[in-house]
Every structure is written in C-alpha cells, then in structure tokens.
C-alpha positions in Angstrom: 153.1 143.5 53.5 154.8 143.6 50.2 158.4 144.8 50.1 159.4 148.2 48.6 160.7 146.5 45.5 157.6 144.5 45.0 155.4 147.6 45.5 157.5 149.4 43.0 157.3 146.5 40.5 153.5 146.4 40.8 153.2 150.2 40.2 155.4 150.0 37.1 153.6 146.9 35.7 150.3 148.7 36.2 151.6 151.6 34.1 152.9 149.2 31.5 149.5 147.5 31.2 147.8 150.8 30.9 150.0 151.9 28.1 150.6 150.9 24.5 153.4 148.8 23.1 156.2 151.1 22.1 155.1 154.0 24.3 157.8 155.7 26.4 157.4 155.4 30.2 160.1 158.0 30.8 163.8 158.4 31.5 165.4 156.7 34.5 165.5 160.0 36.4 161.9 160.8 35.6 160.7 157.4 36.7 162.7 157.6 40.0 161.0 160.9 40.7 157.5 159.6 39.7 157.7 156.6 41.9 159.5 158.2 44.8 162.4 155.8 44.8 166.2 155.7 44.4 167.6 155.1 41.0 169.4 152.0 42.4 166.1 150.4 43.5 164.5 151.4 40.2 167.3 149.9 38.1 166.9 146.5 40.0 163.2 146.4 39.2 163.6 147.6 35.7 166.3 144.9 35.0 163.8 142.2 36.1 161.0 143.6 34.0 163.3 143.9 31.0 164.4 140.3 31.4 160.7 139.3 31.5 160.1 141.3 28.3 157.8 144.0 29.7 160.0 146.9 29.0 163.2 147.8 27.1 165.8 150.5 27.3 166.9 152.8 24.5 170.2 154.6 24.9 170.7 158.2 23.6 169.2 161.7 23.7 165.8 160.4 22.8 166.2 157.2 24.8 164.5 156.0 28.0 162.4 153.1 29.2 159.8 151.9 26.7 156.8 149.5 26.9 157.4 146.3 25.0 154.8 143.9 26.6 156.4 140.5 27.1 156.8 137.3 25.2 154.8 134.3 26.3 155.9 130.9 25.0 153.7 127.9 25.2 155.1 124.4 24.5 152.6 122.3 22.5 154.2 119.0 23.6 152.8 119.6 27.1 149.1 120.0 28.1 149.3 122.8 30.7 147.0 125.6 31.6 147.5 129.3 31.0 148.6 130.1 34.6 151.4 127.5 34.4 153.0 128.8 31.2 152.6 132.4 32.3 154.1 131.8 35.7 157.0 129.8 34.3 158.1 132.9 32.3 157.9 135.4 35.1 154.4 136.8 34.7 151.9 137.1 37.6 149.0 135.0 36.3 145.4 135.9 37.2 141.8 135.2 36.2 138.4 136.9 36.3 135.6 134.3 36.4 132.8 135.8 34.2 130.2 133.1 34.4 129.5 129.5 35.4 126.5 127.4 34.7 125.3 123.9 33.9 123.4 123.4 30.7 122.5 121.0 27.9 125.4 120.5 25.4 124.9 121.5 21.8 125.7 119.2 18.9 129.3 120.5 18.5 130.1 120.0 22.2 128.4 116.6 22.3 130.6 115.5 19.4 133.8 116.8 20.9 133.1 115.3 24.3 131.5 112.1 22.9 128.4 112.5 25.1 124.7 111.9 24.2 121.7 114.2 23.5 120.4 115.7 26.6 123.6 115.3 28.6 124.6 118.3 30.7 127.9 120.1 30.7 129.6 122.5 33.1 130.2 125.8 31.3 133.0 128.1 32.6 134.0 131.5 31.0 137.0 133.4 32.3 139.3 136.2 31.3 143.0 135.3 31.7 145.4 138.0 32.9 149.2 138.4 32.6 150.5 140.9 35.2 146.9 142.2 35.5 146.4 142.8 31.8 143.8 140.7 29.8 145.5 138.4 27.5 142.8 135.8 26.6 139.1 135.0 26.9 138.5 131.3 27.8 135.3 129.3 27.4 135.5 125.7 28.7 132.9 123.0 28.8 133.2 119.7 30.7 130.8 116.7 31.2 128.7 117.6 34.3 128.2 114.0 35.5 131.9 113.4 35.5 132.7 116.3 37.7 130.0 116.7 40.4 130.4 119.8 42.5 132.9 121.4 40.2 131.2 124.8 40.3 131.5 124.8 44.1 135.3 124.8 43.7 137.6 127.8 43.4 137.8 128.4 39.7 140.3 131.3 39.5 143.4 129.1 39.1 144.4 126.2 36.9 141.5 124.1 35.9 143.8 121.2 35.1 145.4 121.2 38.5 142.0 121.4 40.2 140.7 118.4 38.2 143.8 116.4 39.1 143.7 117.2 42.8 139.9 116.9 43.3 138.9 114.3 40.7 142.1 112.2 40.1 142.2 113.2 36.4 145.6 113.2 34.6 146.0 115.0 31.3 146.6 112.8 28.3 146.7 114.5 24.9 145.0 117.6 23.4 143.9 118.3 19.9 144.0 122.0 19.0 142.8 124.0 16.0 144.2 127.6 15.6 142.7 130.3 13.4 142.6 134.1 13.1 139.3 135.8 13.9 138.0 139.3 14.6 136.8 140.4 18.0 133.0 141.0 18.5 132.0 144.1 20.5 131.5 142.0 23.7 134.9 140.2 23.3 136.7 143.5 22.6 135.2 145.0 25.8 136.3 142.1 27.9 139.8 142.1 26.5 140.3 145.8 26.5 140.7 146.2 22.7 138.8 147.8 19.8 136.0 145.9 18.1 137.1 143.9 15.1 140.6 143.7 16.4 142.6 140.6 15.5 142.3 137.6 17.8 143.8 134.1 17.7 141.2 131.4 18.3 142.4 128.1 19.8 139.7 125.4 19.9 140.8 122.5 22.0 139.6 119.0 22.9 141.6 117.6 25.8 141.7 113.8 26.7 142.5 112.2 30.0 145.1 109.4 30.7 142.7 106.8 29.3 142.0 108.7 26.1 138.5 109.9 27.0 137.7 113.5 26.1 136.8 115.6 29.1 137.3 119.3 28.0 136.0 121.2 25.0 137.3 124.8 25.1 137.5 127.9 22.9 140.3 130.3 23.8 140.7 133.8 22.3 144.1 135.4 22.6 144.7 139.1 21.9 146.3 139.6 18.5 148.0 142.8 19.5 149.9 140.9 22.2 150.6 137.7 20.4 152.1 136.2 17.3 152.4 132.5 16.6 155.6 130.7 15.8 155.4 126.9 15.4 158.2 124.5 15.1 156.8 121.2 13.6 158.3 117.8 13.9 160.0 116.4 10.8 161.3 113.0 9.8 163.8 113.9 7.2 165.2 111.5 4.7 166.3 109.0 7.4 163.1 109.2 9.4 164.6 111.0 12.4 162.4 113.4 14.2 163.2 116.9 15.2 162.4 118.6 18.5 158.9 119.1 20.0 156.4 121.5 18.4 156.0 124.8 20.2 153.7 127.8 19.9 155.2 131.2 20.8 153.1 134.1 21.9 155.0 137.3 21.6 154.6 141.1 21.4 153.7 143.2 18.3 155.7 146.4 18.8 155.7 147.7 15.2 
C-alpha cells in the first residue's frame, strides 16, 4: 500500500494534470483542507512537485499554488526512450498501447529501414504519459523478421530496453527530423487537446551497434507542453567542439 505522502502526491498530480498551465490550485490552507492532510505533510509533497516543475508558489494576497506543468529535457547525444528521460527528471512515466500489428511496409518505411518490397514490419502505436498526462503519440515500425515474437512481449515500457534484453540489440546512432505540425481530430482526441493544436513531430531512424537501421518512428509531442531548445556543436576558429547537442521540452505558461 502506498504511503500517505505518495497517495497525497498522486492526488495532487491528478489535479495538476486535469488543470491548465497557470491555473491556481489553491492556497496552502485550502489544499490541506481539500486533501485532508496536515500543512507539514502538504509542504513536503509540494516542495518535491515544485522541484520537478509541476507547480510553483506565488507569494502575496493573490498568491497560492499554481500549475506550471514540468520541464522535460532530452539529450540528443544519447539514444534513449521516452520513459528513461521522463523518469530521470522525476516524472512517473507511463504508456497506453493503442494498437499493434504486422503489415507490409510502405515505400517510405522500406527506404528508412533498408528493406525490400513485400517485407513485413511490426507496427506499434502508443500514447506516452508523464505523471498520467498524455505528452506524446508514438508510432514505431521495425523489421518483422528481425524481431520474431515481439508483439508477444510487454510493450508498455521502454522499447529500446526490451530489444536489448530480448534480442541483444544495442543502440548505435539515430537520425531525427523535427518539424511543427497541427493535430488532426484523432491525434487531438488521443492527446487531450483541441484539433489543430500545435504539435512537434519528430521523425527518427535508429541504427544498431553495427550501423543497420532497425526503427522508423514518428513521435508527436504536445505543443502546449513543450518548447524546443537546441544547443548545437560548433568548431570555432580553432576547430574545437562545444558540448553535446540537447533538445529541451518545457512548459508554455504564458
């Protein structure tokens, strides 16, 4: 059974996910009464949520606890799944598997995976969750003959970790293309947003340790929860390189 503080954290996170960025949850006194807890216990949970970027405090007569939705940072120098970079920053990562199937690859997928006409791919579509709130819609395709029995595995966690543990695959490099798009009616419904809302589309081809492509994916991140900040490598006049490139997913609270 979860501890009192964990139960309290889950209740507050549920209210945060149900609200809008910038909305007021209430004063400390109001929240203690609402959740039936002491202000000491409440402060401890709020401090952890504030550090994770889910809420922020405003001091003064009109102050209180406000929803901010957290900042999620993803380092492009590493090939990691969504659960890994969410968990590393204090989020409870989750997934909803929407569909799985095996089908013939289309031309775009064949070209990305370097497979032939008539070759089959494993097709997996999932919604990724951060503290129970939809943050991205993920569609991944992999060569079916390379991963026999994949659809019989548990697909709610990290696909990369599963492929390494069950098939001995080690990630090599990934090539990603990032662009802004608008949500279709279906995508908006799955992500809990309005149709035509802004999304960030990340199209990725991932290679194994031998340089062979094994994943072609199309990930849609909610635009109201994310903004991109990229630090690119530079050589300068002397040819020295800067630090690794990163992509930062952060809140839009304006």
